[in-house]
C-alpha positions in Angstrom: 28.1 151.3 98.2 27.7 147.5 97.9 30.0 147.6 94.9 32.7 149.5 96.8 32.4 147.0 99.7 32.8 144.1 97.2 35.9 145.7 95.6 37.5 146.3 99.0 36.8 142.8 100.2 38.1 141.3 97.0 41.2 143.4 97.2 41.9 142.3 100.7 41.4 138.7 99.8 43.9 139.2 96.8 46.5 140.6 99.1 46.2 137.6 101.4 46.4 135.1 98.6 49.6 136.4 97.0 51.4 136.4 100.4 54.1 138.9 99.5 55.6 141.5 101.9 54.4 144.3 99.7 50.9 142.9 99.8 50.7 143.6 103.5 50.5 147.2 102.6 47.3 146.8 100.7 45.4 148.5 103.5 44.1 152.0 103.9 47.4 153.7 103.1 47.5 152.3 99.5 43.8 151.9 98.7 41.6 155.0 99.0 37.9 155.2 98.1 36.3 158.4 96.8 39.6 159.7 95.3 41.5 159.4 92.0 44.7 160.5 90.4 44.0 162.6 87.3 46.1 163.7 84.3 48.3 160.6 84.5 46.0 158.0 83.1 47.7 156.3 80.1 45.3 153.4 79.6 41.5 152.8 80.2 40.1 149.3 80.3 36.5 147.9 80.9 36.6 145.1 83.4 33.8 143.1 85.0 35.5 142.8 88.4 37.8 145.2 90.4 40.4 142.4 91.0 41.0 142.2 87.3 42.0 145.8 87.3 44.6 145.1 90.0 46.0 142.1 88.0 46.2 144.2 84.8 48.3 146.8 86.7 50.6 144.1 88.2 51.4 142.8 84.7 52.2 146.3 83.2 55.7 147.7 84.1 54.5 151.2 83.5 51.6 151.0 86.0 52.4 153.0 89.2 48.8 153.2 90.5 45.2 152.7 89.3 41.7 154.3 89.5 38.7 152.0 89.5 35.2 153.4 88.6 32.8 151.1 90.5 29.6 151.9 88.7 31.0 152.0 85.2 33.5 149.1 85.7 36.3 151.2 84.2 39.9 150.5 85.1 42.3 153.4 84.7 46.1 152.8 84.8 48.3 155.7 86.0 52.0 156.2 85.3 52.4 158.2 88.6 51.5 157.8 92.2 49.7 160.4 94.4 53.0 160.9 96.2 54.7 161.9 93.0 51.9 164.3 92.0 49.8 165.2 95.0 48.4 168.3 93.2 46.6 165.9 90.8 45.1 163.7 93.5 41.4 164.9 93.7 38.1 163.7 95.2 35.8 161.5 93.0 32.9 159.7 94.7 32.8 157.0 92.0 36.5 156.2 92.0 38.6 153.9 94.1 42.4 154.7 94.1 45.0 152.0 94.6 48.8 152.4 94.7 50.8 149.5 93.2 53.2 148.0 95.8 54.1 144.7 94.3 57.1 144.9 91.9 56.4 148.5 91.1 59.2 150.0 88.9 60.7 153.0 90.9 60.3 156.3 89.1 63.4 157.4 87.2 65.0 153.9 87.4 64.4 153.0 83.8 64.1 154.9 80.5 60.4 153.9 80.3 59.8 155.3 83.7 61.6 158.6 83.3 60.7 161.4 85.7 60.2 165.1 84.9 62.4 166.2 87.7 64.6 165.0 90.6 62.0 166.4 93.0 59.4 164.2 91.5 61.5 161.1 92.0 62.2 162.1 95.7 58.4 162.7 96.3 57.5 159.4 94.6 60.1 157.1 96.2 60.7 158.9 99.5 64.0 157.4 100.7 66.3 157.8 97.7 70.0 158.6 97.4 71.7 161.0 95.1 72.8 159.4 91.8 71.9 159.1 88.2 68.3 158.8 87.1 66.3 158.9 83.9 64.7 162.3 83.2 62.5 163.3 80.3 62.6 167.1 80.5 66.4 167.9 80.3 66.5 168.1 76.6 63.4 168.3 74.2 62.2 165.0 72.9 64.9 163.1 74.6 65.0 160.9 77.7 68.4 161.2 79.4 70.4 159.8 82.3 71.6 162.5 84.6 72.8 163.1 88.2 70.2 164.1 90.8 71.2 165.8 94.1 68.4 164.5 96.3 69.3 167.0 99.0 68.6 170.1 96.8 66.4 168.4 94.2 68.7 169.8 91.5 69.6 167.9 88.3 73.2 168.4 87.1 72.6 168.8 83.3 76.3 168.6 82.7 76.2 164.9 83.6 73.5 164.1 81.1 74.1 161.0 78.9 73.7 163.3 75.9 75.8 166.4 76.1 73.9 169.6 76.8 76.7 171.8 75.4 78.7 171.6 72.2 81.7 169.2 72.3 84.1 172.1 72.3 82.4 174.0 75.1 82.5 173.9 78.9 79.3 173.0 80.7 78.8 174.8 84.1 76.0 173.5 86.3 74.0 176.0 88.4 71.2 175.5 90.9 68.1 174.9 88.7 70.0 175.5 85.4 73.3 175.4 83.6 75.3 177.4 81.1 77.6 176.6 78.1 80.8 178.5 77.2 82.9 177.8 74.1 86.5 176.8 74.8 89.4 179.0 73.8 90.0 178.8 70.1 86.2 178.5 69.4 83.4 180.9 69.1 79.6 180.6 69.5 76.9 180.4 72.1 78.1 177.2 73.7 75.4 175.1 72.2 77.1 175.6 68.9 80.9 176.3 68.8 82.9 176.8 65.6 86.7 176.7 65.3 88.6 179.9 64.9 90.9 179.5 61.9 94.0 181.5 63.0 95.8 180.6 59.7 93.4 182.8 57.7 93.8 185.8 59.8 94.7 189.0 58.0 97.9 189.3 60.0 100.1 186.1 59.5 100.5 184.1 62.6 103.6 182.2 61.3 106.9 183.0 59.5 106.8 183.0 55.7 109.0 179.9 55.6 106.7 178.0 57.9 103.5 176.1 57.6 100.5 177.3 59.6 98.4 174.4 60.6 95.0 175.2 62.0 93.8 172.8 64.6 90.5 172.5 66.5 90.7 175.3 69.0 94.2 176.4 68.2 97.0 176.4 65.6 100.7 175.6 65.3 103.6 176.9 63.2 106.2 174.5 61.8 109.2 175.6 59.8 109.3 174.2 56.4 111.8 171.4 55.6 115.3 172.9 55.3 114.5 175.6 57.9 114.7 175.6 61.7 113.1 177.7 64.4 109.8 177.9 66.4 107.7 178.6 63.3 107.4 182.3 64.2 111.0 182.7 63.1 112.6 180.3 60.6 116.3 180.1 59.4 117.9 178.0 56.7 119.3 174.6 57.9 122.7 173.6 56.5 121.9 169.9 56.5 125.4 169.0 55.4 126.9 170.7 58.4 124.6 169.0 60.9 126.2 166.7 63.5 123.9 163.9 62.4 124.3 163.5 58.6 121.1 163.8 56.6 122.7 161.5 53.9 124.0 158.0 54.0 127.5 157.5 55.2 128.5 156.6 51.7 126.9 159.6 50.0 127.9 163.2 49.3 125.8 165.9 50.8 125.2 169.2 48.8 123.4 172.0 50.7 120.9 174.2 48.9 118.6 177.0 50.2 115.9 175.4 52.2 117.0 171.9 51.2 119.9 169.6 50.3 120.9 166.8 47.9 122.4 163.4 48.6 124.4 161.5 46.0 125.9 158.1 46.6 129.6 157.8 46.3 131.2 155.8 43.5 130.4 152.0 43.7 127.4 152.6 45.8 123.8 152.9 44.6 120.6 154.3 46.0 118.9 157.6 46.6 121.6 159.0 48.8 119.6 158.4 52.0 120.3 154.7 51.5 123.5 153.6 49.7 124.2 149.9 49.3 127.8 148.7 49.0 129.2 146.5 46.2 128.7 142.8 47.2 130.0 140.0 45.1 129.4 136.3 45.9 131.8 133.9 44.3 130.7 130.2 44.1 131.9 126.9 42.7 129.8 127.8 39.6 128.1 124.4 39.7 131.3 122.4 39.5 132.3 119.5 41.9 135.1 117.0 42.3 138.8 117.3 41.6 138.6 119.9 38.9 137.3 123.5 39.1 134.6 125.0 37.0 135.0 125.4 33.2 132.4 128.1 32.5 130.9 131.1 34.3 127.7 130.7 32.4 124.9 132.8 33.7 125.8 132.4 37.4 126.8 136.0 37.9 124.4 137.6 35.4 122.7 140.7 37.0 125.0 140.5 40.0 127.3 143.3 41.2 130.4 141.6 39.7 128.7 140.7 36.4 131.3 141.2 33.6 134.2 141.5 35.9 135.2 137.8 36.2 137.1 135.5 33.8 138.0 131.9 34.3 141.3 130.1 33.9 141.8 126.4 34.9 139.0 126.6 37.4 140.4 129.7 39.1 138.3 132.9 38.8 140.1 136.1 38.0 138.2 139.2 39.3 139.1 142.7 38.2 138.7 145.2 41.0 136.1 147.8 39.7 136.9 150.7 42.1 139.7 151.5 44.6 138.6 151.1 48.2 138.5 149.0 51.3 136.8 145.7 50.8 135.7 143.1 53.3 136.7 139.6 52.1 135.1 136.5 53.5 136.3 133.0 52.5 134.7 129.7 53.5 136.5 126.4 53.0 134.7 123.3 51.7 133.7 120.4 53.9 135.4 117.0 53.7 133.5 114.0 52.3 131.9 111.1 54.1 131.5 107.4 53.6 128.9 104.6 54.0 129.4 104.2 57.8 126.5 105.0 60.1 126.5 108.7 61.1 129.4 109.4 58.9 127.8 112.4 57.3 127.4 114.2 60.7 131.1 113.7 61.7 132.7 114.9 58.4 135.5 117.5 58.5 134.2 121.1 58.5 135.6 124.0 56.5 136.9 127.2 58.2 135.5 130.8 57.8 138.0 133.7 57.6 137.1 137.4 57.3 139.4 140.4 56.9 139.5 143.9 55.4 141.8 144.8 52.5 142.6 147.9 50.4 142.3 147.0 46.7 143.2 149.1 43.7 141.0 149.6 40.7 142.0 147.4 37.8 144.2 144.9 39.8 143.5 141.2 39.3 142.4 139.1 42.3 142.6 135.3 41.9 139.8 133.4 43.6 139.6 129.6 44.0 136.4 128.4 45.6 137.0 125.1 47.4 134.9 122.1 46.4 133.5 119.4 48.7 135.6 116.3 49.3 134.7 113.1 47.5 131.8 111.1 49.0 132.2 107.3 49.1 128.8 105.6 48.3 130.3 102.1 48.1 132.8 101.6 51.0 134.7 103.4 53.7 137.1 106.4 53.6 136.4 109.8 51.8 138.2 112.6 50.2 139.5 115.9 51.7 137.7 119.2 51.1 139.3 122.0 49.1 140.4 125.2 50.6 139.1 128.6 49.4 141.9 131.0 48.3 141.9 134.8 47.6 145.2 135.8 46.1 146.5 139.2 44.9 148.2 139.1 41.6 150.1 135.9 40.9 151.2 134.8 44.3 150.3 137.1 47.2 147.8 135.4 49.5 145.3 137.7 51.1 143.0 135.2 52.8 142.6 131.4 52.8 140.0 129.2 54.5 141.1 125.6 54.9 138.9 122.7 53.8 137.8 119.8 56.1 139.5 116.5 56.1 138.0 113.3 54.8 136.9 110.6 57.3 137.2 106.8 57.5 134.3 105.0 59.4 134.1 107.8 62.0 132.1 107.0 65.1 132.4 110.4 66.7 133.3 114.0 65.9 137.0 114.8 66.1 138.3 118.4 66.0 141.4 117.2 64.1 139.2 116.6 61.0 138.1 120.2 60.9 140.0 123.1 59.3 141.8 125.2 61.9 142.1 129.0 61.9 145.9 128.7 62.3 148.2 128.4 59.3 149.4 124.8 60.1 147.4 122.0 58.7 145.8 119.7 61.3 147.3 116.3 62.1 144.3 114.0 61.3 142.7 111.9 64.1 144.8 108.7 64.5 146.6 109.9 61.4 149.7 111.7 60.0 151.0 115.3 60.5 149.8 118.2 58.4 151.9 120.7 56.5 153.2 124.0 57.7 154.5 127.3 56.3 152.3 127.1 53.2 153.4 123.6 52.2 151.3 120.5 51.4 151.3 117.7 54.0 154.4 115.5 53.5 154.2 112.8 56.1 153.4 109.3 54.9 153.8 105.6 55.8 154.0 102.3 54.1 150.3 101.5 54.6 147.4 102.3 52.4 147.2 105.9 53.5 145.2 108.7 51.9 146.9 111.6 50.3 148.1 114.8 52.1 146.2 118.0 51.5 147.8 120.6 49.2 149.1 123.9 50.5 149.5 127.3 49.0 153.1 126.9 47.9 153.4 123.1 47.3 151.3 120.0 46.8 150.6 117.3 49.4 152.4 114.0 49.2 150.6 110.9 48.0 150.3 107.7 50.0 153.5 105.7 49.8 151.9 102.9 47.7 150.2 105.3 45.3 151.5 104.3 41.9 149.8 105.9 39.0 146.4 106.3 37.4 144.2 105.3 39.1 147.1 104.0 41.3 148.2 100.8 42.9 147.1 101.5 46.4 146.8 104.7 48.6 145.4 108.1 47.8 147.0 110.9 45.8 148.0 114.2 47.4 146.2 117.4 46.5 147.9 120.0 44.3 149.0 123.2 45.9 147.4 126.5 44.8 150.5 127.5 42.8 150.3 124.1 41.1 146.7 124.6 40.1 144.8 123.3 43.2 143.5 120.1 41.5 142.2 117.6 44.0 144.0 114.3 44.6 142.8 111.0 43.0 141.4 108.1 45.0 142.6 104.5 44.5 139.0 103.2 43.9 135.3 104.1 44.4 135.9 107.8 43.5 136.3 109.6 46.9 138.7 112.1 45.3 139.9 115.2 46.9 137.9 118.4 46.2 139.3 121.2 44.0 141.4 123.5 46.2 144.0 121.0 47.3 141.8 118.3 48.8 143.6 114.9 48.9 142.2 111.6 47.6 141.4 108.7 49.8 142.3 105.1 49.4 138.7 104.5 48.6 137.9 101.0 49.9 139.1 101.0 53.5 142.5 102.6 53.9 143.2 106.2 54.8 141.2 109.3 54.1 142.4 112.4 52.3 143.6 115.6 54.0 142.0 119.0 53.4 143.5 121.7 51.2 144.4 125.1 52.6 147.3 127.5 53.3 149.1 124.4 54.6 147.7 120.9 53.8 145.9 118.7 56.2 147.6 115.4 57.2 147.0 112.1 55.4 144.6 109.6 57.0 146.0 106.3 58.1 144.4 102.9 57.4 142.6 102.9 60.8 138.9 102.6 61.5 137.4 105.8 63.1 140.1 108.1 61.8 140.3 111.1 59.4 142.6 113.2 57.3 143.5 116.6 58.9 141.8 119.8 58.1 143.7 122.3 55.9 145.3 125.3 57.6 144.0 128.9 57.1 145.5 132.3 56.6 144.4 135.9 57.1 146.5 139.0 56.2 143.7 141.5 56.6 142.6 144.1 59.1 139.6 143.7 61.4 140.0 139.9 61.4 137.3 137.4 62.2 138.2 133.7 62.3 135.8 130.7 62.7 136.9 127.1 62.9 134.4 124.4 62.1 132.0 126.6 60.2 131.0 124.8 57.0 129.3 121.5 58.0 128.4 120.4 54.5 129.1 121.3 50.9 131.3 123.6 48.8 133.0 126.7 49.9 132.2 130.4 49.0 133.9 133.8 48.8 132.1 137.1 49.6 133.7 140.4 48.7 132.0 143.6 50.0 132.9 147.2 49.1 133.2 149.2 52.4 134.4 152.6 51.5 136.4 154.6 49.0 140.1 155.2 49.6 140.8 158.8 50.8 
């Protein structure tokens, strides 16, 4: 009994030293002599003093309570308390029972401290609320988290962290148990559920022209391509009669039983679902300056218009490959610029004209792609840009985009330098009037003016003092389209007019050249911050689109796109 008295005294002293709230409960309620908890001892340790047994328990998260054998100095750690298992709390004269109160892990709160039932948790912890707790007996060899109803003590197995039933079964909780039932479309005992394959049934579930698709727990019937219906009944679809065409708009549709065939119409290519129209892009073919290109070379090799174009005096002659409606887009060249600051950004801009035309297979379309006005790298004034012309036969204009006028020491942008969308050539800024009615610009004065831009019908007039090759003073007018479209010469420093009727500049001061177009742009006067006028434009097509001031730099272009066959 001396040993028991010593352990009790030591324990009381330990509780006072640690000074924790829980330690105040170290009295008779938690420490009982002559009793022990059996069947829950998970560790036995020999110690020389009882207080060491208490300390070992405090350092072990699993320890819920301990038994201390006085005579044998044996420390027994329990993973339960007497409250949790009162049936295992028995008399033992040589034992001293002590419940851990300091930092004890509540039963069921962690996986390591899983309980065998919700009732055990309630007995161990007293005041607990319903919720999820760790339990070790729901499923063999597994510790799971599940909901405990602390009012009834029942565990809801259907809330377990590992499913109790098959994934394709319903779990139904009952008081003290649960049951599993396979969902519709599955068969089995609920713990194991297998899919019912309706598509292998002896009696077909779907129409013979439908696919039967087995799904987990069900199936669906889908009519095969070319048929319509709910899958139980399927009828042939006439795709070619459908309100929404199955083929591209430029393809023929041929219906077949259960299917259809798409074939692109002439001058289109593709698989019938996608048909691309004929698109030809006409360029300056690498040429620049007064004269047009002299060779097609490989520029159009592999393109839609490969083999359809010939060249004569810089003008491209295109043979229409198929009768139909074509969209024609012409872009005029920009005017040149000189050495003045910011001159490049103020240069005259070419127009953009778009229209739709009906063309006949085999007819010849003349295409002149305007070339950039001459750039002066030595002094002031620059040449006018050439217009881009698309002409049916010998002399029927379809669409013409004027070229921009040349500038002289420009300090700002002036709209008069740009090619207009109207047929009359612009009067240049602080300069002379442009042409009208398809003629080249004719106005001139006695100063060192630039040349007037060439029109469709006639050439622009040269500066009054222009006198030959390269000329006395002044710039040469650009040639009209019907006169060949050659750009006008400059007096000096090479700021000639661009091919397409662009006029030449004086070249060292003096006036700038007018732009070529349907009607020529006006001559530039010998005035600082001036320009030749932009060439006029023309559009005889349908669905017109017109854009002034489009081409800010460089040569012109012509795009021809096949739209549809003629009916």
